[in-house]
C-alpha positions as CSV (number, residue, x, y, z in Angstrom):
1,M,-5.9,4.1,-9.3
2,K,-5.5,0.5,-8.5
3,Q,-3.3,1.6,-5.7
4,R,-3.8,-1.8,-4.2
5,L,-1.9,-2.4,-1.1
6,L,-0.2,-5.4,-2.2
7,A,0.5,-3.5,-4.5
8,L,1.3,-4.1,-0.9
9,S,2.0,-7.0,-2.9
10,A,0.8,-7.6,-6.3
11,A,1.6,-11.3,-5.7
12,T,-1.0,-11.5,-3.0
13,V,-4.0,-10.0,-4.6
14,A,-4.8,-12.2,-7.5
15,G,-7.7,-14.1,-5.9
16,T,-10.8,-15.3,-7.8
17,L,-14.1,-13.4,-8.0
18,A,-16.2,-14.4,-5.0
19,L,-19.8,-13.4,-4.6
20,S,-22.2,-13.8,-1.7
21,G,-25.7,-14.9,-2.4
22,C,-26.8,-11.3,-2.8
23,S,-28.2,-9.8,-5.9
24,K,-25.8,-7.8,-8.0
25,G,-26.4,-4.3,-9.1
26,S,-29.2,-3.8,-6.6
27,G,-28.0,-0.3,-5.6
28,S,-27.6,0.9,-2.1
29,G,-29.2,-1.0,0.8
30,T,-32.9,-0.9,1.6
31,T,-35.2,-1.0,4.6
32,S,-37.9,-3.7,4.7
33,A,-41.5,-3.4,6.0
34,D,-40.4,-5.0,9.3
35,G,-37.9,-2.3,9.9
36,V,-34.7,-4.3,9.0
37,T,-32.3,-2.2,7.0
38,T,-29.9,-3.9,4.6
39,I,-26.7,-2.1,3.7
40,R,-24.6,-3.1,0.7
41,F,-20.9,-3.8,1.2
42,V,-18.4,-4.3,-1.6
43,A,-14.9,-5.4,-0.7
44,A,-11.6,-6.5,-2.4
45,D,-10.3,-10.0,-2.2
46,Y,-6.9,-10.4,-0.6
47,G,-6.6,-14.0,-1.4
48,S,-3.7,-15.3,-3.5
49,N,-4.6,-17.4,-6.6
50,G,-7.9,-18.4,-5.1
51,Q,-6.3,-19.4,-1.7
52,N,-7.4,-17.9,1.6
53,P,-10.1,-15.7,0.0
54,T,-11.4,-12.7,2.0
55,Q,-15.0,-13.8,1.6
56,A,-14.7,-16.1,4.6
57,Y,-13.3,-13.4,6.8
58,W,-16.0,-10.9,6.0
59,Q,-18.8,-13.4,6.3
60,G,-17.6,-14.2,9.8
61,V,-17.5,-10.5,10.8
62,I,-21.0,-9.9,9.3
63,S,-22.5,-12.9,11.0
64,A,-21.3,-11.7,14.4
65,F,-22.4,-8.2,13.7
66,E,-25.9,-9.2,12.6
67,Q,-26.3,-11.3,15.8
68,Q,-25.6,-8.2,17.8
69,N,-27.6,-5.9,15.5
70,P,-30.7,-7.8,14.3
71,R,-32.3,-4.8,12.6
72,I,-29.3,-4.4,10.3
73,K,-28.3,-6.8,7.5
74,V,-25.1,-6.6,5.4
75,D,-25.3,-7.7,1.8
76,L,-21.7,-8.6,0.9
77,Q,-19.9,-8.8,-2.5
78,V,-16.2,-9.6,-2.7
79,I,-14.4,-8.9,-5.9
80,N,-11.0,-9.8,-7.3
81,W,-8.5,-7.0,-7.1
82,N,-7.9,-7.1,-10.8
83,D,-11.6,-6.3,-11.4
84,I,-12.9,-4.2,-8.5
85,D,-12.0,-0.8,-9.8
86,T,-13.8,-1.4,-13.1
87,Q,-16.8,-3.0,-11.6
88,V,-17.2,-0.3,-8.9
89,K,-16.8,2.4,-11.6
90,T,-19.7,0.8,-13.5
91,M,-21.8,0.5,-10.3
92,V,-21.3,4.2,-9.6
93,Q,-22.0,5.3,-13.2
94,N,-25.3,3.3,-13.0
95,G,-26.3,4.8,-9.7
96,N,-25.8,1.4,-8.0
97,Q,-23.0,2.4,-5.6
98,P,-22.8,0.4,-2.4
99,D,-23.2,1.8,1.0
100,V,-19.7,0.8,2.0
101,L,-16.7,0.1,-0.2
102,Q,-13.3,-1.3,0.6
103,T,-10.7,-0.9,-2.1
104,G,-7.6,1.0,-3.1
105,G,-8.5,4.6,-3.5
106,Y,-11.1,7.2,-2.4
107,A,-10.1,10.5,-4.0
108,D,-12.4,10.6,-7.1
109,F,-15.5,9.7,-5.0
110,A,-14.6,12.3,-2.4
111,K,-14.0,15.0,-5.1
112,N,-17.4,14.2,-6.6
113,G,-19.1,14.7,-3.3
114,Q,-20.3,11.1,-3.0
115,L,-18.9,10.1,0.3
116,Y,-19.7,10.8,4.0
117,P,-16.9,12.5,5.9
118,A,-15.3,9.8,8.1
119,Q,-16.4,11.5,11.3
120,E,-20.0,11.0,10.4
121,V,-19.7,7.2,10.0
122,L,-17.3,6.5,12.8
123,S,-17.7,6.9,16.5
124,A,-15.4,9.2,18.3
125,A,-13.6,6.2,19.9
126,T,-13.0,4.5,16.5
127,T,-11.8,7.8,15.0
128,A,-9.4,8.4,17.8
129,D,-8.0,4.8,17.4
130,L,-6.8,5.4,13.9
131,L,-3.1,6.0,13.5
132,P,-2.7,9.8,12.9
133,A,-0.5,9.4,9.8
134,M,-3.1,7.0,8.3
135,A,-6.0,9.2,9.1
136,Q,-4.3,12.2,7.6
137,A,-3.6,10.3,4.4
138,G,-7.4,9.9,4.0
139,E,-8.0,13.6,4.0
140,Q,-9.0,15.7,1.0
141,D,-9.1,19.5,1.5
142,G,-8.9,19.1,5.2
143,T,-11.8,16.6,5.6
144,Q,-11.2,12.9,6.1
145,Y,-13.2,10.7,3.7
146,G,-10.9,7.7,3.3
147,I,-10.8,5.4,6.3
148,P,-7.6,3.4,6.3
149,F,-8.3,-0.4,6.3
150,V,-4.9,-2.1,6.1
151,S,-1.4,-0.8,5.5
152,S,2.2,-1.7,4.7
153,A,5.6,0.0,4.9
154,R,9.0,-0.5,3.3
155,M,12.3,-1.5,4.9
156,F,15.8,-2.4,3.5
157,L,16.3,-6.1,3.3
158,L,19.8,-7.6,3.4
159,N,20.9,-11.2,2.7
160,N,23.4,-11.7,5.6
161,A,25.1,-14.6,4.0
162,L,26.0,-12.6,0.9
163,F,27.0,-9.6,3.1
164,R,29.5,-11.9,4.9
165,K,30.7,-13.4,1.7
166,A,31.7,-9.9,0.7
167,G,33.5,-9.3,4.0
168,L,30.8,-7.1,5.3
169,D,29.0,-7.1,8.7
170,P,25.2,-7.3,8.4
171,A,25.0,-5.8,11.9
172,D,26.2,-2.6,10.4
173,P,23.9,-2.1,7.3
174,P,24.4,0.9,4.9
175,K,23.1,4.2,6.3
176,T,24.1,6.4,3.5
177,W,24.2,6.1,-0.3
178,A,28.0,6.1,-0.1
179,D,27.8,3.2,2.3
180,L,25.4,1.5,-0.1
181,T,27.8,2.0,-3.0
182,A,30.7,0.5,-1.0
183,A,28.6,-2.5,0.1
184,A,27.3,-3.2,-3.4
185,T,30.7,-2.9,-4.9
186,A,32.1,-5.4,-2.4
187,M,29.4,-7.8,-3.1
188,K,29.9,-7.5,-6.9
189,N,33.6,-8.2,-6.4
190,A,32.7,-11.3,-4.3
191,G,30.7,-12.7,-7.2
192,V,27.1,-11.8,-6.0
193,E,24.8,-11.9,-9.0
194,I,22.7,-8.8,-8.1
195,P,24.2,-6.8,-5.3
196,L,21.4,-4.2,-5.2
197,G,17.9,-4.9,-6.6
198,V,16.1,-1.9,-8.1
199,P,12.8,-3.1,-9.7
200,L,11.4,-0.3,-11.8
201,G,9.1,-2.5,-14.0
202,K,5.5,-1.4,-14.2
203,E,4.2,-3.7,-11.4
204,E,5.4,-1.3,-8.7
205,A,7.7,1.3,-10.2
206,Q,5.8,4.2,-8.7
207,G,6.5,2.8,-5.2
208,E,10.1,1.8,-5.8
209,A,10.9,5.3,-7.2
210,F,9.1,7.1,-4.4
211,I,11.2,5.2,-1.8
212,W,14.4,6.5,-3.3
213,M,13.0,10.0,-3.8
214,L,12.1,10.1,-0.1
215,E,15.6,9.2,0.9
216,N,16.9,12.4,-0.8
217,H,14.1,14.6,0.6
218,G,12.3,14.5,-2.7
219,G,8.9,13.2,-3.8
220,Y,6.0,13.5,-6.2
221,Q,4.5,16.7,-4.7
222,D,5.5,19.5,-2.4
223,A,3.7,20.4,0.8
224,K,1.2,22.5,-1.1
225,G,0.1,19.6,-3.3
226,K,2.0,20.8,-6.4
227,Y,3.7,18.1,-8.5
228,T,7.5,18.2,-8.3
229,I,8.5,15.1,-10.2
230,D,11.3,16.9,-12.1
231,S,12.7,18.6,-8.9
232,Q,16.5,18.7,-8.6
233,A,16.3,16.4,-5.7
234,N,14.5,13.7,-7.8
235,I,16.9,14.3,-10.7
236,D,19.8,13.8,-8.3
237,T,18.2,10.6,-7.0
238,F,17.9,9.1,-10.4
239,G,21.4,10.2,-11.2
240,Q,22.5,8.0,-8.2
241,L,20.4,5.1,-9.4
242,K,21.9,5.5,-12.9
243,S,25.4,5.4,-11.4
244,W,24.6,2.1,-9.7
245,V,23.1,0.6,-12.9
246,D,26.1,1.8,-15.0
247,A,28.5,0.3,-12.5
248,G,26.8,-3.1,-12.7
249,L,25.6,-3.1,-9.1
250,T,22.0,-3.7,-10.0
251,E,20.1,-6.0,-12.3
252,Q,20.9,-5.2,-15.9
253,S,17.7,-3.4,-16.9
254,P,15.7,-2.2,-13.9
255,A,12.9,-0.8,-16.1
256,S,12.0,-4.4,-17.2
257,V,12.2,-6.0,-13.8
258,N,9.2,-6.3,-11.6
259,R,9.3,-6.4,-7.8
260,T,7.6,-9.8,-7.5
261,D,10.3,-11.4,-9.7
262,L,13.1,-9.7,-7.9
263,A,11.7,-10.8,-4.6
264,K,11.8,-14.4,-5.8
265,D,15.5,-13.9,-6.8
266,F,16.2,-12.6,-3.3
267,A,14.6,-15.6,-1.8
268,S,16.8,-17.9,-4.0
269,G,19.9,-16.2,-2.9
270,K,20.8,-14.2,-6.0
271,V,20.2,-10.6,-4.6
272,G,22.2,-9.0,-1.8
273,M,20.0,-6.0,-1.0
274,L,16.6,-4.6,-2.0
275,N,13.6,-2.6,-0.6
276,G,11.4,-5.1,1.1
277,I,7.8,-5.4,2.3
278,P,6.1,-7.4,5.1
279,T,4.6,-10.0,2.8
280,Q,8.1,-11.2,2.1
281,L,8.5,-12.3,5.8
282,N,7.2,-15.7,5.0
283,D,9.4,-16.1,1.9
284,V,12.6,-15.4,3.9
285,K,11.7,-17.0,7.2
286,D,14.4,-19.7,6.6
287,M,17.0,-17.3,5.5
288,D,19.5,-15.3,7.5
289,V,18.4,-11.7,6.8
290,T,18.4,-8.2,8.3
291,W,15.6,-5.7,8.1
292,A,17.1,-2.2,8.3
293,P,16.0,1.4,7.9
294,M,16.2,2.7,4.4
295,P,19.7,4.2,3.6
296,S,19.4,7.9,2.6
297,K,21.7,10.1,0.6
298,D,23.2,11.8,3.6
299,G,22.2,9.5,6.4
300,T,19.7,11.9,7.9
301,G,16.6,10.7,6.2
302,K,14.1,8.7,8.3
303,A,11.3,8.4,5.8
304,T,9.7,5.3,4.5
305,L,7.0,4.6,2.1
306,G,3.6,3.8,3.6
307,V,0.8,2.2,1.6
308,A,-2.8,1.8,2.6
309,D,-6.1,0.5,1.3
310,W,-9.3,2.2,2.2
311,V,-12.9,2.0,3.3
312,M,-15.4,4.7,2.3
313,A,-19.1,5.2,2.9
314,F,-21.4,6.5,0.1
315,K,-24.1,9.0,0.9
316,K,-26.7,7.9,-1.6
317,G,-28.4,5.3,0.4
318,G,-28.8,7.6,3.4
319,H,-27.9,4.8,5.8
320,K,-25.4,6.7,7.9
321,D,-26.4,5.2,11.3
322,Q,-26.3,1.6,10.0
323,I,-23.0,2.2,8.3
324,K,-21.6,3.7,11.5
325,A,-22.7,0.7,13.5
326,F,-21.2,-1.7,11.1
327,L,-17.9,0.1,10.7
328,D,-17.4,0.5,14.5
329,F,-17.9,-3.2,14.8
330,A,-15.6,-4.1,11.9
331,Y,-12.8,-1.8,13.3
332,S,-12.8,-3.5,16.7
333,K,-9.4,-4.6,17.9
334,D,-10.1,-8.3,17.5
335,N,-11.3,-8.0,14.0
336,T,-8.5,-5.8,12.7
337,V,-5.8,-7.8,14.4
338,R,-7.2,-11.0,12.9
339,F,-7.2,-9.6,9.4
340,D,-3.7,-8.2,9.7
341,K,-2.4,-11.5,10.9
342,E,-4.2,-13.6,8.3
343,Y,-2.8,-11.6,5.4
344,S,0.6,-10.4,6.8
345,L,-0.5,-6.8,6.7
346,L,0.1,-3.9,9.0
347,P,-2.5,-2.3,11.3
348,V,-4.1,1.1,10.9
349,T,-5.3,1.5,14.5
350,R,-3.5,2.2,17.7
351,S,-5.1,-0.8,19.5
352,A,-4.1,-3.3,16.7
353,L,-0.6,-1.9,16.6
354,T,-0.2,-2.3,20.4
355,A,-1.7,-5.8,20.2
356,L,0.6,-6.9,17.4
357,Q,3.7,-5.4,19.1
358,A,2.9,-7.5,22.2
359,D,2.2,-10.7,20.3
360,P,5.1,-13.1,20.5
361,D,4.1,-14.8,17.3
362,E,4.5,-11.5,15.4
363,K,8.1,-10.7,16.4
364,A,9.1,-10.7,12.7
365,L,6.8,-7.7,12.1
366,A,8.4,-5.6,14.9
367,P,10.6,-3.5,12.6
368,F,7.7,-2.6,10.4
369,L,5.4,-1.9,13.3
370,Q,8.0,0.5,14.7
371,I,8.4,2.6,11.6
372,L,4.7,2.5,10.5
373,P,3.4,5.5,12.4
374,S,5.9,7.8,10.6
375,A,5.4,6.5,7.1
376,T,4.9,8.8,4.1
377,F,2.2,8.2,1.6
378,Y,1.5,8.7,-2.0
379,P,-0.5,11.9,-2.8
380,L,-3.7,9.8,-2.3
381,S,-6.1,12.7,-1.8
382,D,-5.3,14.2,-5.3
383,P,-7.8,13.0,-7.8
384,T,-5.2,13.3,-10.5
385,W,-2.8,10.8,-8.8
386,P,-4.3,7.6,-10.3
387,A,-3.7,8.9,-13.8
388,V,-0.2,10.2,-12.9
389,S,0.7,7.0,-11.1
390,A,-0.3,5.0,-14.2
391,Q,2.2,6.9,-16.3
392,V,4.8,6.8,-13.6
393,K,4.5,3.0,-13.6
394,T,5.3,2.6,-17.2
395,Q,7.8,5.5,-17.8
396,I,9.8,6.2,-14.7
397,G,12.1,3.2,-15.3
398,S,13.6,5.1,-18.2
399,A,14.9,7.7,-15.8
400,V,17.9,5.5,-14.9
401,S,19.1,6.2,-18.5
402,D,18.2,9.9,-18.8
403,P,16.9,11.3,-15.4
404,K,16.2,14.9,-16.5
405,K,14.4,14.0,-19.7
406,A,12.3,11.2,-18.2
407,L,11.3,13.2,-15.1
408,A,10.5,16.3,-17.2
409,A,8.1,14.2,-19.4
410,L,6.4,12.9,-16.3
411,Q,6.1,16.3,-14.8
412,Q,4.5,17.6,-18.0
413,A,2.0,14.7,-17.9
414,A,1.2,15.4,-14.3
415,R,0.6,19.1,-15.1
416,Q,-1.8,18.2,-17.9
417,A,-3.7,15.7,-15.7
418,G,-4.5,18.7,-13.4
419,E,-5.7,21.0,-16.1
């Protein structure tokens, strides 16, 4: 699955293909006659439209690492998010997998036995530094293969000016769905164009849907890893979304509206409330807004959607020790904090979380940092999830018209994916 974090923001991952001076398709790293081992590292580009490409960040990390480790060289290839899944798939099929890969998903490679367990390529100190919820999301059958790289979470974003226009107090944001209905109705009556944004277009429908499912104690799978897309809780959730759509409290056709476009509408003052992400912080920095916990059906839900991108280490090259040295260096506090700040992303380690919480320049991130350790993730360890997610993206928007029918169809598709 192209479970890219941005899908943590689709708007921030459209960088151009950037390659180092290395040779492409050279397979895993090698050891030269003078005892210098070269490991091959493929990474995703987090730059936006060619701006602020990730190539420069990794070249800086690698240069510093090679100075400290002169017998290890790192051959870097940075690939556009739109292309990385396809290119890596071809590499693996041709037996040219890299030693280290940073991308959106690890499940297929882990299932096929191609990855080192994380504990074999991370020191005990680095392993202990990973946030527990993040590390657990990287597990498959009880063993961690996916090493979280960066993360994001979701919160409820309010336009305070529109709240006040409707006679509401933004200091008292909706806590239940009944509160949300009342607030959206008041904004509609006050002339707000879109009181509640519910983007269920294919860009990020799987995430938007999951957020609302979580707030009614639902989700895509149960605790045993069985798909429960058509559970009564999920049907009830989409029944609620349908009632908001039918009442004119949302955009007219959620299934045709993508998150990026709705975020722009929020920034222009057209939307009163929506589920927000950290990368919107810069867009709304000059607006009067409130970041609040997600409202749940009964006010007792405390869940939020967490999203992560991953690092993984392939076994084929046999360079476990060199990979371990590089990853321990790459996951140092200074490096992880720098990347998180540069791309407005959230940390995956305790040390980076503490540093960002203490940084006066990162006060805007505080609400996200507070909820991050308890975030809930997609069923990332399930190799069928990429295929299921792809269908959810294009079909779940129709559930606001007929919840039971649409969710039953997706449940059937999920069942077939696992056969």
